[in-house]
C-alpha positions as CSV (number, residue, x, y, z in Angstrom):
1,M,-50.9,7.9,-16.0
2,G,-51.0,8.0,-12.2
3,V,-50.3,5.2,-9.8
4,T,-52.6,4.6,-6.9
5,L,-51.1,3.3,-3.7
6,S,-52.8,2.7,-0.4
7,P,-51.4,4.9,2.4
8,A,-49.6,1.9,3.9
9,K,-48.0,1.0,0.5
10,A,-47.0,4.6,-0.1
11,L,-45.3,4.8,3.3
12,Q,-43.6,1.4,2.6
13,L,-42.3,2.8,-0.7
14,W,-41.0,5.9,1.0
15,H,-39.3,3.8,3.7
16,D,-37.8,1.4,1.1
17,V,-36.4,4.3,-1.0
18,N,-34.9,6.0,2.1
19,L,-33.5,2.8,3.4
20,H,-31.8,2.2,0.0
21,L,-30.4,5.7,0.1
22,I,-28.8,5.4,3.6
23,R,-27.4,1.9,2.9
24,G,-26.1,2.7,-0.5
25,D,-23.0,4.4,-1.8
26,E,-24.8,7.6,-2.8
27,P,-24.5,10.7,-0.6
28,D,-26.9,10.6,2.3
29,L,-29.0,13.7,1.6
30,S,-31.6,15.3,3.9
31,T,-35.2,15.6,2.8
32,R,-34.7,19.4,2.3
33,Q,-31.6,18.7,0.1
34,I,-33.4,16.2,-2.0
35,T,-36.4,18.5,-2.4
36,L,-34.2,21.4,-3.4
37,L,-32.3,19.1,-5.9
38,L,-35.6,17.8,-7.4
39,T,-37.0,21.3,-7.7
40,V,-34.0,22.5,-9.7
41,Y,-34.0,19.5,-12.0
42,L,-37.8,19.1,-12.5
43,E,-38.8,22.7,-12.9
44,A,-37.7,25.0,-15.7
45,P,-34.9,27.4,-15.0
46,P,-33.8,30.0,-14.0
47,H,-33.6,29.2,-10.3
48,T,-32.4,31.8,-7.9
49,V,-31.7,31.4,-4.2
50,R,-34.5,33.9,-3.5
51,D,-37.1,32.1,-5.6
52,L,-36.1,28.7,-4.2
53,A,-36.5,30.0,-0.6
54,A,-40.0,31.3,-1.4
55,K,-41.0,28.1,-3.2
56,L,-39.8,25.9,-0.3
57,G,-41.1,28.2,2.3
58,V,-37.7,28.7,4.1
59,S,-35.2,31.5,4.5
60,K,-32.4,32.3,2.1
61,P,-29.8,31.1,4.6
62,V,-31.5,27.7,4.7
63,I,-31.2,27.4,0.9
64,T,-27.6,28.7,1.1
65,R,-26.6,26.0,3.6
66,A,-28.3,23.3,1.5
67,L,-26.6,24.6,-1.6
68,D,-23.2,24.5,0.2
69,S,-23.7,20.8,0.9
70,L,-25.0,20.0,-2.6
71,G,-22.2,22.1,-4.2
72,K,-19.5,20.1,-2.3
73,L,-21.0,17.0,-3.8
74,D,-21.2,18.6,-7.2
75,L,-24.9,17.9,-7.5
76,L,-25.7,21.6,-8.0
77,T,-23.7,24.7,-8.7
78,R,-24.2,28.5,-8.2
79,R,-23.1,31.5,-10.1
80,R,-23.8,35.2,-10.0
81,D,-26.5,36.4,-12.4
82,E,-24.6,38.8,-14.8
83,A,-27.9,40.5,-15.7
84,D,-28.7,41.3,-12.1
85,R,-25.7,40.9,-9.8
86,R,-28.0,40.7,-6.7
87,N,-29.2,37.3,-7.8
88,V,-27.4,34.0,-7.4
89,L,-28.4,31.4,-10.1
90,V,-28.6,27.8,-9.1
91,Q,-27.7,25.4,-11.9
92,R,-27.7,21.7,-12.7
93,T,-24.6,19.6,-13.0
94,V,-23.8,16.4,-14.9
95,K,-23.2,14.6,-11.6
96,G,-26.6,15.8,-10.3
97,V,-28.4,14.5,-13.4
98,L,-26.7,11.1,-13.0
99,Y,-27.6,11.0,-9.3
100,L,-31.3,11.7,-10.0
101,E,-31.4,9.2,-12.9
102,R,-30.1,6.5,-10.5
103,L,-32.6,7.6,-7.8
104,A,-35.5,7.5,-10.3
105,E,-34.4,3.9,-11.4
106,T,-34.4,2.9,-7.7
107,V,-37.8,4.4,-7.0
108,G,-39.2,2.6,-10.1
109,R,-37.7,-0.7,-9.1
110,L,-38.9,-0.5,-5.5
111,A,-42.3,0.7,-6.5
112,K,-42.8,-2.6,-8.5
113,Q,-41.9,-4.5,-5.3
114,V,-44.5,-2.8,-3.2
């Protein structure tokens, strides 16, 4: 079931969610960091740095920097792939799951107000 919003209402929702994020107690993540986080949580694993870079259309160092920040917040973690030591696997964390659950609740609540 899809939701249809006018362009103005869609932008208002995006604004409201971002305003909530910067005013709240949650970490203030960049658009790139949130997109990376959502990609890992919404798409089936495994996730490698190489695959994420290709999917997001950025370089591996860009993904590494975003993962450094997200790792410090314990929203994602990395480990070496034992099957192919050249790969670094990106994995979910409990804290990351809880962060996205709260974000989803916020988006749902704000969408009702738009």
